[in-house]
C-alpha positions as CSV (number, residue, x, y, z in Angstrom):
1,M,100.3,222.0,127.3
2,A,102.4,221.1,130.3
3,V,101.7,218.1,132.5
4,I,102.9,218.4,136.1
5,Q,103.0,215.7,138.8
6,F,102.9,217.1,142.3
7,G,104.6,215.5,145.3
8,A,105.8,217.3,148.4
9,I,106.4,220.2,146.0
10,V,106.7,219.0,142.3
11,T,108.2,215.6,141.4
12,N,107.9,215.6,137.6
13,A,106.8,217.9,134.7
14,K,106.6,217.6,130.9
15,G,105.3,219.9,128.2
16,K,105.3,223.5,127.3
17,I,104.5,226.7,129.3
18,G,104.6,230.0,127.5
19,G,107.3,229.0,125.0
20,H,109.4,227.2,127.7
21,Y,109.8,223.5,127.4
22,L,110.0,221.2,130.4
23,S,112.5,218.4,129.8
24,N,115.2,216.2,131.2
25,S,119.0,216.4,131.0
26,L,122.0,214.4,132.4
27,G,121.8,216.7,135.4
28,G,118.1,216.2,136.0
29,A,114.9,218.1,135.1
30,C,115.4,221.4,133.2
31,I,113.6,224.2,131.4
32,I,114.6,224.9,127.7
33,S,113.8,228.5,127.0
34,N,114.9,228.8,123.4
35,P,114.4,225.5,121.5
36,K,114.3,227.2,118.1
37,V,118.0,227.2,117.8
38,N,118.2,223.4,117.1
39,K,114.7,223.1,115.6
40,G,116.1,222.3,112.1
41,A,118.6,219.7,113.3
42,Y,115.9,218.1,115.5
43,A,113.5,217.8,112.6
44,K,116.1,216.3,110.3
45,G,117.1,213.8,113.0
46,S,113.5,212.8,113.6
47,A,112.8,212.3,110.0
48,A,115.9,210.3,109.4
49,A,115.2,208.1,112.4
50,S,111.8,207.1,111.1
51,T,111.6,204.1,108.7
52,S,107.9,204.3,108.5
53,T,106.4,204.2,105.0
54,Y,104.2,207.2,105.8
55,N,105.3,210.8,105.2
56,R,104.3,213.7,107.4
57,S,101.7,214.9,105.0
58,Q,100.0,211.6,104.9
59,V,100.1,211.3,108.7
60,S,98.6,214.8,109.1
61,S,95.9,214.2,106.5
62,T,95.0,210.9,108.1
63,L,94.6,212.4,111.6
64,L,92.5,215.2,110.2
65,L,90.3,212.7,108.4
66,V,89.8,210.6,111.5
67,V,89.0,213.6,113.7
68,R,86.4,214.9,111.2
69,S,84.8,211.5,110.8
70,W,83.7,211.4,114.5
71,K,80.7,213.6,113.7
72,N,79.4,210.8,111.4
73,V,79.5,208.1,114.0
74,S,76.0,207.0,115.1
75,A,74.8,207.7,118.6
76,A,74.7,204.0,119.4
77,N,78.3,203.5,118.3
78,K,79.4,206.6,120.3
79,L,78.1,204.8,123.4
80,A,79.9,201.7,122.3
81,W,83.2,203.6,122.1
82,Q,82.5,205.2,125.5
83,A,82.0,201.7,127.0
84,A,85.1,200.4,125.3
85,A,87.4,203.3,126.3
86,P,88.7,201.6,129.5
87,N,90.0,198.7,127.4
88,F,92.1,201.1,125.3
89,P,94.2,203.1,127.9
90,T,96.8,205.6,126.8
91,V,99.5,207.3,128.8
92,N,100.3,211.0,129.3
93,K,103.6,212.7,129.0
94,L,104.7,211.4,132.4
95,G,104.0,207.8,131.4
96,Q,101.0,207.5,133.6
97,P,97.9,205.5,132.4
98,V,95.0,207.7,131.3
99,K,91.5,206.4,130.4
100,P,90.5,208.1,127.1
101,S,87.0,209.5,126.4
102,A,84.8,208.0,123.7
103,Y,86.1,210.5,121.2
104,H,89.8,210.0,122.0
105,C,89.4,206.2,122.0
106,Y,87.9,206.4,118.5
107,V,90.7,208.7,117.2
108,H,93.4,206.6,118.9
109,V,92.2,203.3,117.4
110,N,91.2,204.6,114.0
111,Y,94.3,206.6,113.4
112,G,96.5,203.5,113.2
113,Y,93.8,201.4,111.7
114,Y,93.3,203.8,108.7
115,L,97.0,204.0,108.1
116,N,97.2,200.3,107.8
117,H,93.9,199.4,106.2
118,G,92.6,202.5,104.5
119,T,89.2,202.3,106.2
120,L,87.6,203.4,109.5
121,L,86.0,201.3,112.2
122,G,82.5,202.6,113.1
123,S,82.4,200.5,116.2
124,P,85.2,199.5,118.6
125,P,87.2,196.3,117.8
126,A,87.5,193.3,120.2
127,V,90.3,193.6,122.7
128,Q,93.3,191.4,121.9
129,V,95.0,189.7,124.9
130,G,97.7,187.2,125.5
131,V,100.5,188.7,123.4
132,L,103.8,188.4,125.2
133,P,106.5,191.2,125.1
134,P,108.8,190.8,122.0
135,V,112.0,189.2,123.1
136,F,115.3,190.5,121.7
137,T,119.0,190.7,122.7
138,I,121.7,193.2,122.1
139,V,124.4,191.8,119.7
140,T,126.7,194.9,119.7
141,C,126.5,198.2,121.5
142,S,129.7,200.2,120.7
143,S,130.4,203.8,119.9
144,S,130.2,202.8,116.2
145,V,127.7,200.0,115.9
146,Q,124.3,199.2,117.5
147,E,122.8,195.9,116.6
148,I,120.0,193.8,118.1
149,N,118.7,190.2,117.5
150,I,114.9,189.6,117.4
151,N,113.9,186.1,118.3
152,P,111.1,185.0,117.9
153,A,109.9,186.9,114.9
154,I,107.4,189.8,115.2
155,P,103.9,188.1,115.1
156,T,101.4,188.5,112.4
157,G,99.0,191.5,112.9
158,Y,101.6,193.5,114.9
159,L,104.2,196.2,114.4
160,G,107.3,196.2,116.6
161,Y,108.4,199.6,118.0
162,L,112.1,199.8,118.9
163,K,113.0,202.6,121.3
164,A,116.3,203.6,122.8
165,T,117.9,206.1,125.2
166,R,120.8,208.4,124.7
167,S,124.0,207.1,126.4
168,L,123.4,207.5,130.1
169,S,125.7,207.2,133.1
170,P,125.7,203.6,134.3
171,G,124.1,204.5,137.6
172,V,121.1,206.3,135.9
173,K,117.9,204.3,135.7
174,P,115.9,205.3,132.6
175,T,112.3,206.5,132.8
176,S,109.6,206.2,130.1
177,S,110.4,209.8,128.9
178,D,114.0,208.8,128.2
179,F,113.0,206.4,125.4
180,T,112.5,207.5,121.9
181,T,111.3,205.4,118.9
182,I,114.2,204.9,116.4
183,D,112.9,202.0,114.2
184,Y,109.9,199.8,113.3
185,F,109.7,196.1,112.4
186,G,106.8,194.5,110.6
187,A,105.4,191.0,111.0
188,A,107.8,188.0,110.4
189,I,110.9,190.2,110.9
190,S,113.5,188.3,113.0
191,G,117.3,187.8,113.4
192,N,120.0,190.4,113.5
193,Q,119.1,194.0,112.8
194,V,121.7,196.8,112.6
195,V,120.2,200.1,113.8
196,T,123.3,202.2,113.9
197,T,122.0,204.8,111.4
198,Q,118.7,205.1,113.1
199,Y,120.3,205.5,116.5
200,N,122.8,208.0,115.4
201,A,120.2,210.1,113.6
202,R,118.4,210.6,116.8
203,F,121.1,210.7,119.5
204,G,124.5,210.8,117.8
205,A,127.1,208.2,118.6
206,P,126.9,206.8,122.1
207,I,129.8,207.4,124.6
208,S,132.0,204.5,125.5
209,G,131.7,203.5,129.1
210,N,128.1,204.9,129.3
211,M,124.9,202.8,129.2
212,V,122.4,202.5,126.4
213,W,119.0,201.0,127.0
214,F,116.7,199.5,124.3
215,Q,113.0,198.9,124.5
216,M,110.6,197.1,122.2
217,H,106.9,196.7,122.4
218,L,104.2,195.5,119.9
219,S,101.4,197.6,118.5
220,S,98.3,195.9,117.2
221,L,97.6,196.8,113.6
222,V,93.8,196.5,114.4
223,T,93.4,198.2,117.7
224,G,96.6,200.3,118.0
225,L,97.1,199.0,121.5
226,L,100.7,198.9,122.7
227,G,101.8,195.7,124.5
228,T,104.1,195.4,127.6
229,P,107.6,196.6,126.7
230,Y,110.7,194.4,126.9
231,I,113.7,196.4,128.1
232,I,117.4,195.6,128.2
233,G,120.6,197.7,128.5
234,Q,124.3,197.4,127.9
235,I,127.5,199.3,128.5
236,V,128.9,201.0,125.4
237,T,132.2,199.5,124.3
């Protein structure tokens, strides 16, 4: 389903309409009419970029289990999830905040919780606050090596999501849709991390003279909430 943001005419659009995909390119917004040509390569790149311990079959079966379990939630707990929904906002394809329904809040929280704990939460968890964005620096950003340094370490109870952009012209400011997850870091991980293989699997080697942006944010292993992202960029050498 496509998501469109209207301005004077239309300012942004993401999603699919009748087999046509709304996307971005170096030249701006575009419509991809025949994405099947690169479907195999895209799937291989996505799989190679992920270092998660969960395979696609496990992820799909977990999501199905969580969705089906909603019917077993008591009426009182459904009301509790409805009341808690504003505390667990999500974003749409345009990166805009969206308040989930009770059902979507339940699925959003329990999906990640079940993958990490093997059980489901019947009632919503307490909201965790006060976690600062994960600080990291770029050690090397060249056409052959991408390396970052995480300091301090990823805190206990959280998973660090590292996202990156393809190499962009130095004058282009990235939007949320330009970032794609390329790696994950568990609790206590710190220090230098070479992510060349993960980056190249998703985007290919960056172009010297262009700009690459990296973003990291923490995801609570209990609530699935994503924290404020920390974003830095560097010219490719």
